[in-house]
N, C-alpha and C positions, 0 to 999 in steps of 0.2 A: 503494500500499498504506500503510494508515494506522496500521497495526501495528507499534509500536517493534521495530527489532531491529537487529542488529550488522552488516545488510548494507543499510540502508536511512536514510533521513533524516527518519522520523518520529520524533516525542516530543513533549516539552512542557519550559517553561519556567517558572520561578518570579521574578515582580516583587517585590522586595524592595521593599516599599511598604506603608505604612498607609491608602493610598487605596483608592478604587475606580476599574478602569481603565473611562478615558471613551471612549477614540478613538485612532486611529494612521492617519498619513499617510507616504508615501512621500517620500522627498527624496535628492538625490544624496549617496551615501555611506552609505545606511542608512535606517531607518524609526524615525520618531519615534512614542512611547508616552506618552499624556497620562493620567494619574489626576487626581483633584480634590485632590492633595495635591501632587504633585511632575511632574517629566518625566523620560524614560529614552530612551536612545537604542538600538537592536538593529542590528547588523552582522553581515555574514556572515563567518563565520570558516574557513568549509571543514569536513572530516571529520577529527576524530569528533564534535567539541562543535556544529558547523554553523552556529549562531547564539550571538552575545554579547550581554548587555544590560548598559547602564551608566547607571547615574542621574546624568544631566547637571545637574539642579539641583532644591532643595527649596523648599516653599511657593511653589511657581510653578504650580499645577495650572491645568487650563482649567475653565471657568466651566459650559460645557455641551458635549454631543457634537458640536457642529456649530460650534463657536465658533473653530475652528483652521483655518489655510490655508497652503499651502505654494507658494512661488515658486522655481523652481529648486533652488538653495540655501539659501534663508532661509524660515524658517516663523515664522509670527505668531501669536499667539493672545490673547484675552481672559482673564483670571484673575480672581481674587477681587479686585475692586478696583484691579488692575493690569493693564498690558499687557506682553507679552512677546516676545522674539525671537530665533530661534536662528539663527546660520549657521557653526557650528562652537564659538562662544561664548555662553552662556547671558547675556541682558542684559534688565533692564527697560527698555522706552521709557519716555522721559519726554513726558509726554501734558500738553499746555497746556489740555486741556478735561476733566481727569480731575473736577474738581468737577461741570462740567454734566452728565457723564456719571453718575456714580456717587451724585450728590447728588440725582437723581431716577430711579432705579432701582427696579423691582420686583422684589425679592428672590425672592418667591415664584414667579415665572414664568422664572425664570434658564434652566430648562432649553429655553426657546424661543431662546436667542441663537444666531444663525446668523453666519457669515463668508462674505465673498463676495471673490474676487479678480479685480480690473480689470487685465489688464497693458495694456490701452491706454494707461491714465494712470497706471500706475505705484502703483494706490490698493489698500487693503484696507479693504473696508467691514464693519463688525459692526451687526446690526439687533438692535433690544433693545426690551422695553416699559419706558415710564416707570413712574412711581409710581402715575398715576392708571389704567393701562390694563393690561389682561390678555393684550394682543397687542402684538406688535412694532409700534411707531409711531416710532420714533425710528432714527438711525443715526448712528455715529459713524466717522469715514473718515480714514486714516493714508496720507498720501503718502510712501512709503520713498525714493523720488527726490531729493524736495526738503525731506524731514523737517516736513511741516507736518502740521496737524489742520484736521477741519472738523467740523460737527455739522449734521444735517440732520434737518427733521420729515418723515417718509416712511413710510409703514405697506405693509413688505414684510416676508415671513416669510423668503424664501429667494430666490437669485439664481445664474445660471449665466452665464459669460463669454462672449463673441463666439463664440470656436469655429468651429463650421460655420454658426452663425448669422450674419446681417449687422450685428446689434447685442446688446447685453446682455439677457436674459430675468429679468423677476423677477415672483415671485407674491406676492399677497397675502393675508389672513385671509379673504376673500369668495370665494376659487376663482379669481378672474381671472389672467390672465397679463399683464405688461406688456412691450412692446417699448420700451427705455430708447434714449437717444441718438439718438432721431430727432424731426424737426418741432418745432413750438414750442406745442403745445396742451398744458395744464398743469392740465386737469379743474377751471377755473375757480380755480386757486389763482394767486397773484402770484410768480413768482420773486422770491427776494431773497438778498442777503448782508451780515451785519454783521462788521466789524471787531472785534478786542480793543481796549480803551481804551488812547489814548494819553495820555503823561502826558510833561511838560518834568522832566527829572533824576527825583528822587524823590517826584515830586508834590508838591513843596512851592512851586512855581512857580506863579503863575496866565496861562494862555494866552490872550491875547487875539486871538481870530482874526477877521480881516479878510476876506479873499478866497479863493476856491477855483477853481483852474484844472484842470477835469476832464481825464481820460484816458478816452475813452467809443471805441469805433469809429465808430458814427454819433452824431452830436450829437441829442439828444431821445428816444434809445433808453431810458434811464433817469432816475430823478429820486435825488436825495441828500437824507437825512436827518440831520442831527448830534443825536447824544444824550449830554448833558452833566450833569455833576455836580461838585459841590466835595468831596464826604466819601463814603467807601466804602459808608456804610449810608443814603445819602440818596437820595431818589425822584430820576430823572433828567427832566431838562427837554428837550422837544424843540426844533429849529430846523429849519423844514423841513415839507415835501418841498419843494425847489428844483428848478424845471425848469431845465436846464443849457443856458448858453453860456458861452463863453470871454471874460474871467473870469466868476465868480458872485460877487457882494457878498454876504457873509455876515458877521453881527456878533453875537457873545456872548464871555463871558468865564469859566472856568472851571479847576478843577484837571485834570480828564481831560474827554475826548471820544472817542466812538466813532462810526464811520460807518454808515449802513446806506444801500445801494443797490437801488432796487426796480424790475424791468424793466416799464417802461410800454408797451413796444410787441413784439408777437408776433415777434419776431424772434432772429436769432442775436448779441445784443447781448454786449459785450464789454467789461472795465473793466480798466484797467492800474495804473498808479502816479501818483497826483493828486498835485499841490502844492497846500500850502496856506499862504498868509500869516499867520505868527504873530508877534506881540511878545510880550516876556515881561512878566511883572508883577511885583509885590511878593510876599514869601512870605506876607504877610497877605490874606486875601481877604474 
């Protein structure tokens, strides 16, 4: 019976918000409702009011209708230049790749942003378009178990977790469905990983790097390149790629350096915690 009356639970509720209602998802203890301006929690009260709605945060709206996910008691979503989480308390997520994401973002296509929860790896993925693209061609990933962030160059519109399938399935803008986390074929691409910059102290010391002791599953599956610079706006210099053995002789000096690992074999390569022999230089470079 959809007609409101004294003997049924039909009716309506107003959300006290200046924003536009975007989406809603169930989580343990209630239903989260997002507008483009704020977030609200609807909880069951029983008769006569049935449901009650409480605003849990302002200026934390969701960026698109598909940009929120729920993992048991936790909700995570992409907002306007921010990421948020709610597990009974609303908080902004500290994002280490914030500038990389929102500094290269096509806001005219923000309605295409979608989120994907991958419980196998405790990860939340957001697919979004970079500034030069009209379709999703980037992904930012938050591992809520390890509290770490990563970015990917990958063209996917949406995804579904394993569930009844053996692997996650993702869709692209050409209408293809992709079976993920299986095999080592990368459509002609080379898988790689890059670290954030390493510095000594506040970057006022010169690092003199002499040797690298790799930590890989099988020797020779990956190559390593160091990208170094002395100043924040300086073009990076590259040293490598180095074919790995233990130890690897590398020689360069810089204020900061970051590491890039490229997969050179179609195998399930793994990279752990390498060790680098570093001597500290003076404050003047």
